[in-house]
C-alpha positions, 0 to 999 in steps of 0.5 A, a space after each residue: 647960624 646958631 648960638 650957644 647957651 651954657 648954664 652951670 647948674 649945681 644942687 647942693 644937698 647939705 647932707 654928708 655921707 659915709 663910704 657905706 651910704 655915698 654910692 646910693 646918694 650919688 646914684 639918686 642925684 645922677 637920676 634927678 639931673 639925668 631925668 631933667 637935663 635928658 628931657 627935652 619937654 622939661 628943658 623947653 619948660 625952662 627956657 624962653 626965646 627960640 626953640 631949641 635945636 639941640 642940647 648937650 649936658 655933662 654931670 658930675 656928682 661928688 662929696 664937696 666942702 660946704 661953707 661950714 667946712 664940712 662936706 655935702 653931696 653936690 650934683 653939678 652940671 653944665 648944659 649947652 643949648 643950641 638955638 638961632 639966638 641965645 636962650 634964657 634958662 628960668 631958675 625958678 623953673 629949673 627949681 620947681 622941676 628939681 623939687 617935683 622929683 621924688 629924689 629931692 625929698 631926701 634932701 630937705 635943704 637942697 639948694 639949687 644954683 644956676 649961672 650963665 657961662 660967659 661966652 669965649 
């Protein structure tokens, strides 16, 4: 029997974009998330527990309201990990992998957020 461990990941850039610059910035965010969340070796580095049997992710990038009432580019993802028991996703390791990507250099104020999605 397998167990699902689900995590909500959010990358908040602190940077707003215009109509002319949004597509390029959003593409860089998608690329950053894709390269981390589609790489089994990188996911394995971030989890503790049993080995991963399979994984799925969904990614969304948009301009969202920030705490100051302005807008910022935000990358959001849900990561589902399937294993024989629950897996823990290590946020410091996630942050390190995100910041190691060259795309992250575009956002010096990048914040990496992670939380477990409760079981249904």
